TIRO-2110 file (N, C-alpha, C; in Angstrom, 1 decimal):
// TIRO-2110
-6.1, 21.7, -14.0, N, 1, A
-6.3, 22.3, -15.4, CA, 1, A
-7.8, 21.8, -15.7, C, 1, A
-8.7, 22.7, -16.3, N, 2, A
-9.9, 22.1, -16.7, CA, 2, A
-9.9, 22.4, -18.3, C, 2, A
-11.2, 21.8, -18.9, N, 3, A
-11.3, 21.8, -20.3, CA, 3, A
-11.4, 23.3, -20.8, C, 3, A
-11.8, 24.3, -19.9, N, 4, A
-11.7, 25.7, -20.4, CA, 4, A
-10.4, 26.2, -20.2, C, 4, A
-9.6, 25.7, -19.5, N, 5, A
-8.0, 26.0, -19.6, CA, 5, A
-7.4, 25.6, -20.8, C, 5, A
-7.8, 24.5, -21.2, N, 6, A
-7.4, 23.9, -21.9, CA, 6, A
-7.7, 24.5, -23.5, C, 6, A
-9.0, 24.9, -23.6, N, 7, A
-9.4, 25.7, -24.7, CA, 7, A
-8.6, 27.0, -24.8, C, 7, A
-8.6, 27.7, -23.7, N, 8, A
-8.1, 28.8, -23.7, CA, 8, A
-6.4, 29.0, -24.0, C, 8, A
-5.9, 27.9, -23.7, N, 9, A
-4.3, 27.7, -24.1, CA, 9, A
-4.1, 27.5, -25.5, C, 9, A
-5.0, 26.3, -26.2, N, 10, A
-4.8, 26.0, -27.5, CA, 10, A
-5.2, 27.3, -28.3, C, 10, A
-6.4, 28.0, -28.3, N, 11, A
-7.0, 29.1, -29.0, CA, 11, A
-6.0, 30.3, -28.8, C, 11, A
-5.2, 30.6, -27.9, N, 12, A
-4.0, 31.4, -28.1, CA, 12, A
-2.9, 30.9, -28.9, C, 12, A
-2.5, 29.7, -28.7, N, 13, A
-1.4, 29.1, -29.5, CA, 13, A
-1.5, 29.2, -30.9, C, 13, A
-3.0, 29.0, -31.2, N, 14, A
-2.9, 28.6, -32.9, CA, 14, A
-4.0, 29.9, -33.4, C, 14, A
-4.4, 30.8, -32.5, N, 15, A
-5.0, 32.1, -32.9, CA, 15, A
-6.3, 31.6, -33.8, C, 15, A
-7.2, 30.9, -33.0, N, 16, A
-8.6, 30.5, -33.3, CA, 16, A
-9.5, 31.1, -32.2, C, 16, A
-10.8, 31.3, -32.6, N, 17, A
-11.9, 31.8, -31.3, CA, 17, A
-11.8, 30.5, -30.5, C, 17, A
-12.3, 31.0, -29.3, N, 18, A
-12.1, 30.1, -28.1, CA, 18, A
-13.6, 29.2, -28.5, C, 18, A
-14.5, 29.8, -29.1, N, 19, A
-15.5, 28.9, -29.5, CA, 19, A
-15.6, 27.7, -30.4, C, 19, A
-14.7, 28.1, -31.3, N, 20, A
-14.3, 27.0, -32.6, CA, 20, A
-13.3, 26.0, -31.7, C, 20, A
-12.2, 26.5, -31.0, N, 21, A
-11.5, 25.6, -30.4, CA, 21, A
-12.1, 24.9, -29.4, C, 21, A
-13.1, 25.3, -28.5, N, 22, A
-13.9, 24.4, -27.7, CA, 22, A
-14.6, 23.4, -28.5, C, 22, A
-15.0, 23.5, -29.6, N, 23, A
-15.6, 22.6, -30.5, CA, 23, A
-14.8, 21.4, -30.8, C, 23, A
-13.5, 21.8, -31.2, N, 24, A
-12.5, 21.1, -31.6, CA, 24, A
-12.0, 19.9, -30.7, C, 24, A
-11.9, 20.5, -29.2, N, 25, A
-11.4, 20.1, -28.3, CA, 25, A
-12.3, 18.8, -27.8, C, 25, A
-13.8, 19.6, -27.7, N, 26, A
-14.9, 18.4, -27.4, CA, 26, A
-14.9, 17.2, -28.3, C, 26, A
-14.8, 17.7, -29.8, N, 27, A
-14.8, 16.6, -30.7, CA, 27, A
-13.6, 15.5, -30.3, C, 27, A
-12.5, 16.3, -30.3, N, 28, A
-11.2, 15.0, -29.8, CA, 28, A
-11.6, 14.3, -28.9, C, 28, A
-12.2, 14.8, -27.6, N, 29, A
-12.6, 13.9, -26.5, CA, 29, A
-13.7, 13.1, -26.7, C, 29, A
-14.7, 13.6, -27.5, N, 30, A
-15.7, 12.5, -28.0, CA, 30, A
-15.0, 11.3, -28.7, C, 30, A
-14.4, 11.8, -29.8, N, 31, A
-13.7, 10.6, -30.7, CA, 31, A
-12.9, 9.5, -29.7, C, 31, A
-12.3, 10.0, -28.7, N, 32, A
-11.3, 9.2, -27.9, CA, 32, A
-12.3, 8.2, -27.2, C, 32, A
-13.4, 8.9, -26.5, N, 33, A
-14.1, 7.9, -26.0, CA, 33, A
-14.8, 7.0, -26.8, C, 33, A
-15.5, 7.6, -27.8, N, 34, A
-16.0, 6.4, -28.7, CA, 34, A
-15.0, 5.4, -29.1, C, 34, A
-13.9, 5.7, -29.3, N, 35, A
-12.9, 4.6, -29.7, CA, 35, A
-12.7, 3.6, -28.7, C, 35, A
-12.4, 4.3, -27.4, N, 36, A
-12.2, 3.5, -26.2, CA, 36, A
-13.4, 2.5, -25.8, C, 36, A
-14.6, 3.1, -26.1, N, 37, A
-15.9, 2.1, -25.8, CA, 37, A
-15.7, 0.9, -26.9, C, 37, A
-15.4, 1.4, -28.0, N, 38, A
-15.7, 0.4, -29.2, CA, 38, A
-14.5, -0.6, -29.4, C, 38, A
-13.1, -0.2, -29.2, N, 39, A
-11.9, -1.2, -29.1, CA, 39, A
-11.4, -1.5, -27.9, C, 39, A
-11.8, -0.7, -26.8, N, 40, A
-11.4, -1.1, -25.4, CA, 40, A
-10.1, -0.4, -25.2, C, 40, A
-9.2, 0.3, -26.1, N, 41, A
-7.7, 0.4, -26.0, CA, 41, A
-7.6, 1.9, -26.9, C, 41, A
-6.7, 2.6, -26.4, N, 42, A
-6.2, 4.0, -27.1, CA, 42, A
-4.9, 4.0, -26.9, C, 42, A
-3.9, 4.0, -27.7, N, 43, A
-2.7, 4.0, -27.6, CA, 43, A
-2.1, 5.1, -28.4, C, 43, A
-1.7, 6.3, -27.5, N, 44, A
-1.1, 7.6, -27.9, CA, 44, A
0.3, 8.0, -27.6, C, 44, A
1.2, 7.3, -29.0, N, 45, A
2.7, 7.6, -28.5, CA, 45, A
3.0, 8.7, -27.8, C, 45, A
3.9, 8.4, -27.1, N, 46, A
4.7, 9.5, -26.3, CA, 46, A
3.7, 10.0, -25.2, C, 46, A
2.5, 9.9, -25.0, N, 47, A
1.7, 10.2, -24.1, CA, 47, A
1.2, 8.8, -23.2, C, 47, A
0.6, 8.0, -23.7, N, 48, A
0.3, 6.9, -23.0, CA, 48, A
-1.0, 6.2, -23.5, C, 48, A
-1.2, 5.0, -22.7, N, 49, A
-2.5, 4.1, -23.0, CA, 49, A
-3.8, 4.2, -22.1, C, 49, A
-4.5, 4.2, -22.8, N, 50, A
-6.0, 4.2, -22.2, CA, 50, A
-6.6, 2.6, -22.4, C, 50, A
-7.2, 2.0, -21.2, N, 51, A
-7.6, 0.7, -21.6, CA, 51, A
-8.7, 0.6, -20.7, C, 51, A
-9.8, -0.3, -21.2, N, 52, A
-10.8, -0.7, -20.2, CA, 52, A
-10.4, -1.9, -19.6, C, 52, A
-10.5, -2.2, -18.5, N, 53, A
-10.5, -3.4, -17.9, CA, 53, A
-11.5, -3.8, -16.9, C, 53, A
-11.8, -5.1, -17.0, N, 54, A
-13.0, -5.5, -16.1, CA, 54, A
-12.5, -5.8, -14.6, C, 54, A
-13.5, -5.2, -13.6, N, 55, A
-12.9, -5.7, -12.4, CA, 55, A
-14.1, -6.4, -11.8, C, 55, A
-13.5, -7.8, -11.3, N, 56, A
-14.5, -8.9, -11.0, CA, 56, A
-15.3, -8.3, -9.9, C, 56, A
-16.5, -8.9, -9.5, N, 57, A
-17.1, -8.8, -8.2, CA, 57, A
-16.5, -9.2, -7.0, C, 57, A
-16.6, -8.7, -5.7, N, 58, A
-15.7, -8.9, -4.6, CA, 58, A
-16.7, -8.1, -3.4, C, 58, A
-16.3, -8.7, -2.1, N, 59, A
-16.8, -8.5, -0.9, CA, 59, A
-16.0, -7.3, -0.4, C, 59, A
-16.3, -6.0, -0.2, N, 60, A
-15.7, -5.0, 0.3, CA, 60, A
-16.2, -4.8, 1.7, C, 60, A
-15.8, -3.7, 2.4, N, 61, A
-16.0, -3.3, 3.9, CA, 61, A
-16.2, -1.8, 3.9, C, 61, A
-17.5, -1.7, 4.5, N, 62, A
-18.2, -0.1, 4.6, CA, 62, A
-16.9, 0.3, 5.7, C, 62, A
-16.1, 1.4, 5.6, N, 63, A
-15.1, 1.9, 6.5, CA, 63, A
-15.8, 2.4, 7.5, C, 63, A
-17.2, 2.8, 7.4, N, 64, A
-17.6, 3.8, 8.5, CA, 64, A
-18.2, 2.4, 9.6, C, 64, A
-18.8, 1.6, 9.1, N, 65, A
-19.5, 0.7, 9.9, CA, 65, A
-18.8, -0.7, 10.3, C, 65, A
-18.0, -1.0, 9.3, N, 66, A
-17.2, -2.2, 9.0, CA, 66, A
-18.0, -3.4, 8.6, C, 66, A
-19.1, -3.2, 8.2, N, 67, A
-20.1, -4.2, 7.6, CA, 67, A
-19.7, -4.4, 6.0, C, 67, A
-19.5, -5.8, 5.8, N, 68, A
-19.4, -6.4, 4.3, CA, 68, A
-20.4, -6.1, 3.5, C, 68, A
-20.1, -5.5, 2.2, N, 69, A
-21.2, -5.2, 1.3, CA, 69, A
-20.4, -5.4, -0.1, C, 69, A
-21.4, -6.2, -1.0, N, 70, A
-20.9, -6.8, -2.1, CA, 70, A
-20.8, -5.5, -3.3, C, 70, A
-19.9, -5.6, -3.9, N, 71, A
-19.6, -4.9, -5.1, CA, 71, A
-19.5, -5.7, -6.4, C, 71, A
-20.5, -5.1, -7.3, N, 72, A
-20.8, -5.9, -8.4, CA, 72, A
-19.4, -5.9, -9.5, C, 72, A
-19.2, -6.4, -10.3, N, 73, A
-18.2, -6.5, -11.4, CA, 73, A
-18.6, -5.2, -12.0, C, 73, A
-17.5, -4.7, -12.8, N, 74, A
-17.6, -3.1, -13.4, CA, 74, A
-16.4, -3.2, -14.2, C, 74, A
-16.8, -2.4, -15.2, N, 75, A
-15.4, -2.1, -16.4, CA, 75, A
-15.1, -0.8, -15.8, C, 75, A
-13.8, -0.7, -15.9, N, 76, A
-13.0, 0.6, -15.6, CA, 76, A
-12.2, 1.0, -16.5, C, 76, A
-11.8, 2.4, -16.6, N, 77, A
-10.7, 2.9, -17.6, CA, 77, A
-9.5, 3.0, -16.8, C, 77, A
-8.4, 2.5, -17.3, N, 78, A
-7.3, 2.6, -16.7, CA, 78, A
-6.2, 3.4, -17.8, C, 78, A
-5.2, 4.2, -17.1, N, 79, A
-4.4, 4.9, -17.9, CA, 79, A
-2.8, 4.7, -17.6, C, 79, A
-2.0, 4.3, -18.5, N, 80, A
-0.4, 4.1, -18.4, CA, 80, A
0.1, 5.0, -19.0, C, 80, A
0.9, 5.9, -18.4, N, 81, A
1.6, 7.0, -19.1, CA, 81, A
2.8, 6.6, -19.8, C, 81, A
3.0, 7.2, -21.0, N, 82, A
4.0, 6.8, -22.1, CA, 82, A
5.4, 7.1, -21.3, C, 82, A
6.5, 6.8, -22.1, N, 83, A
7.8, 7.0, -21.9, CA, 83, A
8.1, 8.2, -21.5, C, 83, A
7.7, 9.2, -22.6, N, 84, A
8.0, 10.7, -22.5, CA, 84, A
7.1, 11.3, -21.3, C, 84, A
6.2, 11.0, -21.2, N, 85, A
5.4, 11.6, -20.0, CA, 85, A
6.1, 11.1, -18.7, C, 85, A
6.5, 9.8, -18.8, N, 86, A
7.1, 9.5, -17.3, CA, 86, A
8.4, 10.1, -16.9, C, 86, A
9.1, 10.3, -18.1, N, 87, A
10.5, 11.1, -18.0, CA, 87, A
10.2, 12.7, -17.6, C, 87, A
9.2, 13.2, -18.4, N, 88, A
8.9, 14.7, -18.0, CA, 88, A
8.5, 14.7, -16.7, C, 88, A
7.8, 14.0, -16.0, N, 89, A
7.4, 13.7, -14.7, CA, 89, A
8.5, 13.5, -13.6, C, 89, A
9.3, 12.5, -14.1, N, 90, A
10.5, 12.3, -13.3, CA, 90, A
11.4, 13.7, -13.1, C, 90, A
11.3, 14.4, -14.0, N, 91, A
12.1, 15.6, -14.0, CA, 91, A
11.8, 16.5, -12.8, C, 91, A
10.2, 16.5, -12.6, N, 92, A
9.9, 17.3, -11.6, CA, 92, A
10.5, 16.9, -10.1, C, 92, A
10.8, 15.4, -10.0, N, 93, A
11.4, 15.1, -8.7, CA, 93, A
12.7, 15.6, -8.9, C, 93, A
13.4, 15.2, -10.0, N, 94, A
14.9, 15.8, -9.9, CA, 94, A
15.2, 17.2, -9.5, C, 94, A
14.3, 18.2, -10.4, N, 95, A
14.5, 19.4, -10.2, CA, 95, A
13.9, 19.8, -8.5, C, 95, A
13.2, 19.3, -8.0, N, 96, A
12.7, 19.5, -6.6, CA, 96, A
13.8, 19.0, -5.6, C, 96, A
14.7, 18.1, -6.0, N, 97, A
15.4, 17.6, -5.3, CA, 97, A
17.1, 18.3, -5.2, C, 97, A
17.3, 19.3, -6.3, N, 98, A
18.1, 19.7, -6.6, CA, 98, A
18.3, 21.3, -5.6, C, 98, A
19.6, 21.5, -5.1, N, 99, A
19.5, 22.4, -4.1, CA, 99, A
19.6, 23.8, -4.9, C, 99, A
19.0, 24.9, -4.4, N, 100, A
19.0, 26.1, -5.3, CA, 100, A
20.2, 26.7, -5.7, C, 100, A
20.2, 27.5, -6.7, N, 101, A
21.4, 27.9, -7.1, CA, 101, A
22.0, 29.2, -6.0, C, 101, A
23.3, 29.3, -6.0, N, 102, A
23.7, 30.1, -5.2, CA, 102, A
23.4, 31.5, -5.4, C, 102, A
23.4, 32.3, -4.4, N, 103, A
23.0, 33.7, -4.9, CA, 103, A
24.2, 34.3, -5.6, C, 103, A
23.5, 35.3, -6.5, N, 104, A
24.6, 36.0, -7.4, CA, 104, A
25.2, 37.1, -6.6, C, 104, A
26.5, 37.4, -7.3, N, 105, A
27.0, 38.7, -6.6, CA, 105, A
26.3, 39.9, -6.6, C, 105, A
25.4, 39.9, -7.4, N, 106, A
24.6, 41.4, -7.5, CA, 106, A
23.9, 41.6, -6.2, C, 106, A
23.4, 40.8, -5.7, N, 107, A
22.3, 40.9, -4.6, CA, 107, A
23.0, 41.0, -3.2, C, 107, A
22.8, 42.1, -2.2, N, 108, A
23.4, 42.1, -1.1, CA, 108, A
23.0, 41.0, -0.2, C, 108, A
23.9, 40.4, 0.5, N, 109, A
23.5, 39.3, 1.5, CA, 109, A
23.2, 39.9, 2.9, C, 109, A
22.3, 39.5, 3.3, N, 110, A
21.7, 40.0, 4.8, CA, 110, A
23.1, 39.8, 5.7, C, 110, A
23.0, 40.9, 6.5, N, 111, A
24.2, 41.0, 7.4, CA, 111, A
25.6, 41.7, 6.8, C, 111, A
25.7, 41.7, 5.6, N, 112, A
26.9, 42.2, 4.9, CA, 112, A
26.9, 43.3, 4.3, C, 112, A
27.8, 44.2, 5.0, N, 113, A
27.9, 45.5, 4.3, CA, 113, A
29.0, 46.0, 3.7, C, 113, A
END
């Protein structure tokens, strides 16, 4: 899903023009980024936690040549999903593992006459 898809979905749901919805979505993203940069952490209940973490400098290996290369320390954004998101994602696994429902009596079975 892209930002354009998000804008289209929200615009349809709340009956706003897509241009105005795009501005609201972009302002929301900008506010999230600004807060994350300023505070280092954003916690959205039932959604998850975005956090800035520091990665230390290290030696890595170029997989193509096998040569060791230094990787500088850097800040990265991590995301830990909230309980509700985790539960809904797990439902995907459960529903995929369930056998399909038996065919109804309305549909003729192959080979049956």
